[in-house]
C-alpha positions in Angstrom: 36.9 66.7 259.3 36.0 69.9 257.6 33.0 70.4 259.8 35.0 70.1 263.0 37.6 72.4 261.7 35.1 74.8 261.0 33.5 74.7 264.5 37.0 74.9 266.3 37.9 77.7 264.3 34.7 79.5 265.1 34.8 78.9 268.9 38.5 80.3 268.9 37.5 83.4 267.0 34.5 84.1 269.4 36.8 83.8 272.4 39.5 86.1 271.0 36.9 88.9 269.9 35.4 88.7 273.6 38.9 89.3 275.1 39.5 92.0 272.6 36.2 93.8 273.6 37.2 93.6 277.2 40.7 95.1 276.3 39.2 97.9 274.5 36.5 98.9 277.1 39.1 98.6 280.0 42.1 100.4 278.4 41.1 104.0 279.1 44.8 105.1 279.1 45.1 104.3 275.4 44.7 106.9 273.0 41.8 106.9 270.5 44.3 106.4 267.7 45.9 103.3 269.5 42.5 101.8 269.9 41.5 102.3 266.2 44.7 101.3 264.7 44.7 98.0 266.7 41.3 97.0 265.5 42.3 98.1 262.0 45.4 95.9 262.3 43.5 92.9 263.2 40.9 93.7 260.5 43.6 94.1 257.9 45.1 90.6 259.0 41.7 89.1 258.5 41.1 90.9 255.1 44.6 89.5 254.0 43.6 86.0 254.7 40.1 86.8 253.2 41.8 88.0 250.0 44.1 85.0 249.7 41.1 82.5 250.2 39.2 84.4 247.7 42.0 84.1 245.1 42.4 80.5 246.0 38.5 80.0 245.5 38.6 81.7 242.3 41.6 79.8 240.9 39.9 76.3 242.0 36.5 77.6 240.4 38.2 78.6 237.1 40.1 75.3 237.0 36.9 73.5 237.7 34.9 75.1 235.1 37.8 74.8 232.5 38.2 71.0 233.2 34.5 70.5 233.2 34.0 72.4 230.1 36.9 70.8 228.1 35.7 67.2 229.3 32.2 67.7 228.3 33.1 69.1 224.9 35.6 66.5 224.2 33.1 63.7 225.1 30.5 65.4 222.9 33.2 65.5 220.2 34.1 61.9 220.7 30.5 61.0 220.4 29.9 62.9 217.3 33.1 61.3 215.7 31.9 57.7 216.6 28.6 58.6 214.6 30.1 60.2 211.8 32.4 57.0 211.4 29.5 54.9 211.5 27.6 56.8 209.0 30.7 56.9 206.7 30.8 53.2 206.9 27.2 52.8 206.1 27.6 55.1 203.0 30.5 52.9 201.9 28.3 49.9 202.2 25.8 51.6 200.0 28.3 52.1 197.1 29.3 48.5 197.5 25.7 47.4 196.9 25.0 49.9 194.1 24.3 48.5 190.6 25.6 51.2 188.5 27.5 54.5 188.9 24.3 56.3 188.9 23.3 54.8 192.2 26.7 55.2 193.5 26.7 59.0 193.1 24.0 59.6 195.8 26.0 57.6 198.4 29.4 59.1 197.3 28.0 62.7 197.8 26.9 61.6 201.2 30.2 60.1 202.0 32.3 63.2 201.0 30.0 65.4 203.2 30.4 63.2 206.1 34.3 63.1 205.5 34.2 66.7 205.6 32.3 66.8 208.7 34.5 64.2 210.5 37.6 66.3 209.5 36.1 69.6 210.9 34.9 67.7 214.2 38.4 66.4 214.8 39.8 69.9 214.2 37.4 71.5 216.7 38.5 69.0 219.3 42.1 70.1 219.1 41.5 73.2 221.3 40.3 71.0 224.3 43.3 68.6 223.9 45.6 68.9 227.1 49.1 67.8 227.6 48.1 64.5 229.2 46.4 63.2 225.8 48.4 65.2 223.3 50.5 62.3 222.0 47.3 60.1 221.8 45.3 62.5 219.9 48.1 63.2 217.4 48.1 59.5 216.5 44.3 59.6 216.6 44.3 62.4 214.1 46.7 60.9 211.7 44.5 57.7 211.6 41.5 59.7 211.1 43.2 61.5 208.0 44.0 58.0 206.8 40.5 56.8 207.2 39.3 59.9 205.2 41.9 59.5 202.5 40.9 55.7 202.1 37.2 56.6 201.9 37.9 59.4 199.5 39.8 57.0 197.1 36.7 54.4 197.6 34.5 57.1 196.3 36.8 57.9 193.4 37.0 54.2 192.4 33.1 53.8 192.9 32.6 57.0 190.5 35.4 56.4 188.1 35.7 52.7 187.8 32.8 50.7 189.0 31.2 49.7 192.5 33.0 46.5 192.3 36.3 48.4 192.2 35.2 50.3 195.3 34.1 47.2 197.1 37.5 45.5 196.2 39.3 48.6 197.8 37.3 48.8 200.8 37.3 45.0 201.7 40.7 44.5 203.2 42.5 43.8 206.2 44.4 47.4 206.4 40.9 49.1 206.5 39.9 46.6 209.4 42.9 47.3 211.5 42.6 51.0 211.0 39.0 50.7 212.3 40.1 48.7 215.2 42.8 51.2 216.1 40.3 54.3 215.7 38.1 52.3 218.3 40.8 51.7 220.7 41.9 55.4 220.3 38.3 56.6 221.0 37.9 54.1 223.9 41.3 55.6 225.3 40.1 59.3 224.9 36.8 58.6 226.7 38.8 57.2 229.7 41.0 60.2 229.7 38.1 62.6 229.6 36.1 60.7 232.1 39.0 60.9 234.6 39.2 64.6 233.8 35.6 64.8 234.7 36.2 63.1 238.0 39.0 65.5 238.9 36.7 68.5 238.1 34.3 66.9 240.7 37.3 66.7 243.3 38.1 70.2 242.7 34.5 71.2 243.3 34.7 69.5 246.7 37.8 71.4 247.6 36.0 74.6 246.5 33.4 73.8 249.1 35.9 73.8 252.0 37.4 77.0 250.7 33.9 78.7 250.6 33.4 77.6 254.3 36.8 79.1 255.3 35.7 82.4 253.6 32.5 82.5 255.5 34.5 82.2 258.7 36.9 84.8 257.7 34.0 87.1 256.5 32.3 86.4 259.8 35.4 87.4 261.6 35.9 90.6 259.6 32.1 91.6 260.2 32.6 91.1 264.0 35.7 93.2 263.8 33.8 95.9 261.9 31.0 95.8 264.5 33.5 95.9 267.3 35.0 99.1 265.6 31.4 100.5 265.3 31.1 100.1 269.1 34.3 101.6 269.9 33.8 104.6 267.6 30.3 105.1 269.0 31.2 104.9 272.7 34.7 106.7 272.6 34.2 109.0 269.4 30.7 109.5 268.0 29.0 110.2 271.3 31.8 112.5 272.6 32.0 114.3 269.4 28.1 114.8 269.8 28.3 116.5 273.0 31.3 118.6 271.9 29.5 119.7 268.8 26.5 120.8 271.1 28.9 122.7 273.2 30.4 124.5 270.0 26.9 125.5 268.8 26.2 127.1 272.0 29.4 129.0 271.9 28.8 129.9 268.2 25.4 131.5 269.5 27.3 133.8 272.0 27.2 131.7 275.2 30.8 131.8 276.1 30.1 130.5 279.6 28.9 127.1 278.3 31.1 124.3 279.6 33.1 122.0 277.2 32.6 118.2 278.1 35.3 115.6 278.3 38.1 118.0 279.3 39.6 115.4 281.8 40.1 112.8 278.9 43.7 112.2 277.9 43.2 111.1 274.5 42.4 112.9 271.3 38.8 113.7 272.4 40.2 115.4 275.5 42.5 117.3 273.1 39.6 118.5 271.0 37.5 119.6 274.0 40.4 121.7 275.2 40.9 123.1 271.9 37.3 124.1 271.5 37.4 125.7 275.0 40.1 128.2 273.5 37.8 129.0 270.5 34.9 130.4 272.1 34.5 133.3 269.9 32.8 133.8 266.6 36.2 133.9 264.6 36.4 130.1 264.9 33.1 129.6 263.1 34.0 131.9 260.3 37.2 130.1 259.8 35.5 126.7 259.8 32.9 128.1 257.0 35.8 129.4 254.9 37.6 126.1 255.1 34.4 124.3 254.1 33.8 126.6 251.1 37.3 126.0 249.9 37.0 122.3 250.4 33.9 122.3 248.5 35.3 124.1 245.6 38.4 122.0 245.3 36.1 118.9 245.2 34.0 120.3 242.5 37.0 121.2 240.4 38.5 117.7 240.9 35.3 116.2 239.8 35.2 118.3 236.7 38.8 117.4 235.8 38.0 113.5 236.3 35.2 113.9 234.0 37.2 115.6 231.5 39.8 112.8 231.5 37.1 110.1 231.3 35.7 111.9 228.2 39.2 111.9 226.7 39.8 108.5 227.4 36.4 107.5 226.0 36.8 109.2 222.8 40.4 107.9 222.4 39.1 104.3 223.0 36.1 104.9 220.5 38.6 106.2 218.0 40.9 103.1 218.3 38.0 100.6 217.9 36.8 102.4 214.7 40.3 102.7 213.2 40.8 99.0 213.9 37.3 97.8 212.5 38.0 99.9 209.3 41.5 98.6 208.7 40.0 94.9 208.6 40.4 93.4 205.0 37.0 91.9 205.4 33.5 93.1 206.0 32.5 93.4 209.6 29.1 94.2 211.2 28.3 94.0 214.9 24.8 93.5 216.2 23.2 93.5 219.4 20.5 91.2 220.8 17.5 92.8 218.8 19.6 92.7 215.5 20.5 96.5 215.7 23.7 97.7 214.3 26.3 98.4 216.9 29.2 99.0 214.4 30.3 98.3 210.9 33.2 99.0 208.7 33.6 100.4 205.1 34.3 97.0 203.6 30.9 95.5 204.8 29.5 99.0 203.2 31.3 98.3 200.0 30.3 94.5 199.7 26.6 95.4 199.7 26.6 99.1 198.3 25.1 100.6 201.6 24.5 104.4 201.9 25.9 106.4 204.5 22.6 106.7 205.9 22.7 103.2 207.3 25.0 103.3 210.2 25.1 102.5 213.9 21.6 102.3 215.3 20.1 101.0 212.0 18.5 97.8 212.0 19.6 94.4 210.0 16.0 94.8 208.4 16.9 98.2 206.9 20.0 96.8 205.5 18.3 93.8 203.9 15.4 96.3 202.3 18.4 98.4 200.8 19.8 95.0 199.3 16.4 94.2 198.0 16.1 97.6 196.2 19.7 97.2 194.8 19.2 93.6 193.6 21.6 91.9 196.0 19.0 90.1 198.0 16.0 88.2 196.8 14.9 86.2 199.8 12.3 86.8 202.6 13.4 89.8 204.8 11.3 88.6 207.7 12.4 85.0 207.8 16.1 86.0 207.5 15.9 88.7 210.3 14.2 85.9 212.3 16.9 83.1 211.5 19.5 85.7 212.7 17.7 86.5 215.9 17.4 82.8 216.6 21.1 82.2 216.0 21.9 85.3 218.5 19.5 83.7 221.0 21.3 80.2 220.8 24.9 82.0 220.9 26.1 79.2 218.4 28.9 80.3 216.0 28.4 79.4 212.4 29.9 79.7 208.9 28.3 79.6 205.7 28.4 80.9 202.0 25.8 83.0 200.0 25.6 83.9 196.4 24.7 87.5 195.2 22.5 88.2 192.2 25.5 89.9 190.7 27.4 86.7 190.8 29.6 87.4 193.6 30.2 84.7 196.4 30.4 85.7 200.0 31.6 83.7 203.1 30.2 84.6 206.3 31.6 83.8 209.8 29.3 84.4 212.7 30.2 84.3 216.4 28.6 85.6 219.7 30.0 88.7 221.4 30.9 88.5 225.3 28.1 90.4 227.1 25.6 89.9 224.6 25.0 90.6 220.7 26.6 89.0 217.5 29.7 89.9 215.2 29.7 88.7 211.5 32.7 88.7 209.5 32.0 88.7 205.7 34.6 87.8 203.0 34.1 88.2 199.2 35.6 84.7 197.9 34.3 85.2 194.3 37.9 85.0 192.6 38.7 82.1 194.9 35.8 80.0 194.0 36.3 80.8 190.3 40.0 79.6 190.6 38.8 76.5 192.4 36.4 75.7 189.5 39.0 76.3 187.0 41.5 73.8 188.7 38.8 71.4 188.9 38.0 71.6 185.2 41.7 71.3 184.4 42.2 68.3 186.4 39.2 66.6 184.7 40.6 67.6 181.3 44.2 66.1 182.1 42.7 63.0 183.4 40.5 62.3 180.3 44.0 63.2 178.1 45.9 60.5 180.3 43.2 57.9 180.0 42.8 57.9 176.3 46.4 58.2 174.9 47.7 55.4 172.9 50.9 55.2 175.0 50.7 53.2 178.3 51.1 55.3 181.4 51.9 53.6 184.8 52.4 55.3 188.2 53.7 53.6 191.3 54.7 54.6 194.8 58.3 55.2 195.0 58.5 54.2 198.7 57.1 50.6 198.5 57.0 50.1 194.7 53.3 49.4 194.7 51.3 50.5 191.7 49.0 53.5 192.0 47.4 54.1 188.5 47.4 52.5 185.0 45.6 53.9 181.9 43.7 51.9 179.4 46.4 51.5 177.0 48.8 50.1 179.9 45.8 47.6 180.9 45.7 46.3 177.3 49.5 46.1 177.1 49.8 44.0 180.2 46.6 42.1 179.8 45.4 42.7 183.2 42.6 44.9 184.5 43.5 47.9 186.6 41.7 46.4 189.7 44.2 43.4 189.4 47.3 45.5 189.2 46.8 48.7 191.5 48.1 48.1 195.1 50.6 45.3 194.1 54.3 45.1 193.4 55.9 43.8 190.4 56.9 40.5 192.1 53.2 40.0 192.9 52.2 40.2 189.2 55.2 39.1 187.1 57.8 36.4 187.0 61.0 36.8 189.0 63.2 37.4 186.1 60.6 40.4 185.0 60.4 41.6 188.4 64.1 41.7 188.8 64.5 43.7 185.8 61.7 46.1 186.7 63.3 46.7 190.2 66.5 47.3 188.5 65.0 49.9 186.3 63.4 51.6 189.4 67.0 51.7 191.2 68.3 53.4 188.1 65.6 55.8 187.9 66.1 56.8 191.7 69.8 57.5 191.0 69.1 59.5 187.7 65.9 61.4 188.6 64.5 60.7 185.1 65.0 58.5 182.0 63.5 60.4 179.1 65.5 58.7 176.4 63.8 55.4 175.5 65.0 52.2 177.0 64.3 48.9 175.3 63.7 45.6 177.2 62.6 42.1 176.7 60.0 40.9 179.5 58.0 37.9 180.2 54.3 38.9 180.5 52.3 36.3 182.3 49.4 36.9 180.2 50.8 37.8 176.9 54.0 36.0 176.8 57.3 37.5 176.1 57.4 41.0 174.5 59.7 43.8 173.6 58.9 47.1 175.1 60.3 50.7 174.9 59.9 52.9 178.0 60.5 56.2 179.3 60.5 57.1 182.7 60.6 60.0 185.3 60.2 60.5 189.1 57.9 63.1 190.7 58.9 64.4 194.3 61.7 63.3 196.4 62.7 60.7 198.8 60.8 61.0 202.2 57.6 62.9 200.6 54.3 61.4 200.4 54.1 62.4 196.9 57.3 60.6 195.7 55.9 58.7 192.5 57.6 56.8 189.6 55.9 57.5 186.2 56.5 55.0 183.2 55.4 55.7 179.5 55.4 52.3 177.9 55.2 51.5 174.1 54.5 47.7 173.0 57.1 46.8 170.2 55.8 43.4 169.3 55.2 39.7 170.0 57.7 37.4 171.9 59.2 40.5 173.4 56.5 41.5 176.3 55.2 44.6 178.1 55.2 45.6 181.6 56.8 47.8 184.2 
């Protein structure tokens, strides 16, 4: 159908141009301006259609490239997520079969690293998500977060408790259900991105028809331009050449020379009659003066335009320099050969660079200075080679380095449009120190809680399931932590005791905290009836993920039991 339309359009255009040529050649009564304007009008119409079709072609091509790139990136991301989920499951099985905590550590470190890679991969896929799959991807992202949290808890149990506790945590229906839902989400996303790729192919087919129409319009414009050349040559250029020759003879003093084309009624005839009236040398002098004046004006205009361009260039250069130097992080731009294009003051400050190193210097010179100042101890040649390799691959990257003076620098590298490389560098020393201090404090608090003589119990306020108990609470209840965590009071204790515990939970929810000791008698299925004293408080509020009940228990003696 497209080929037939193209052939029909070509035949129609050819017939029209033949009629137009006959019209131009036969219409001697028309003025030259009318002839040229007619052709120019037709050419303008075709050019307009050509512009519209060009815009449509660019739009189709842009849409095609966007759909093709996003679908390809998304499919790569889905494959990457599938592989990471499989790797995480394999590391989890390694924890399950480990005989001691030392063996668990190797698999736990790998699992945590895979968890981080999975989170980063899902995050990178967000920029390819369209409105069609936004809701599905939101659900998928939440399930990935659940999957990661579940594996993080599995690692914690394997390291802090035992491989058996980790295996018990991992072997449950909730985990298997989550895996099935993730597989379903991945299959649904694959179908969506596959459909998007097919739509991109359809756009490519449409673009081929648009290219054919562009070719037709371009050919018509070319033919009109050729027709314009024919008209100008036959009616204007030749006549002007003859009049010019007559003018030259007149300028040389041959005032009896005949001026051609005096009988014409168009602009050429007017020009011939005008030349006939100026057969003296004054006309030539005026023409030379006008030519000289026009040349001077053109020269002045060119100089003015050059000055404006220089002013704009200097203003843009100043704005770029001000923007770079106002950045809070260090920044350096390199070209494809690792030569410095620009750097800001913060980059100089990070590495104590002298003023002699500036735009035009090389990355190798910077590294040599860092070697002298004690801020770099690696192989300069290998480092520069690695940077050049990353520039050639045009793959963005981020990593951290530790300087010899104890500072930690985080580096983000990305390719620049048109070639080259930009690197943003941030001093994260204080941030990393605070993170290490927070980690030590968390371990310190965990050690205290685990070793106090008073039983400490934490449960989820939303579903009343136990989240944590310390060693003292295990001894008071007579059950292990693995037997208690994840269960409710009704799954562990008698109806009488469970009713009492739920009543205390409701009281705590209404009062926010119960710091005054409350004494109750409960029936412990392991240790019999015992009397306990407890104080309770809640952390967070209703509707929050961190809404937790914390109970501090003291066993007061036999036949009056302990639990919460």
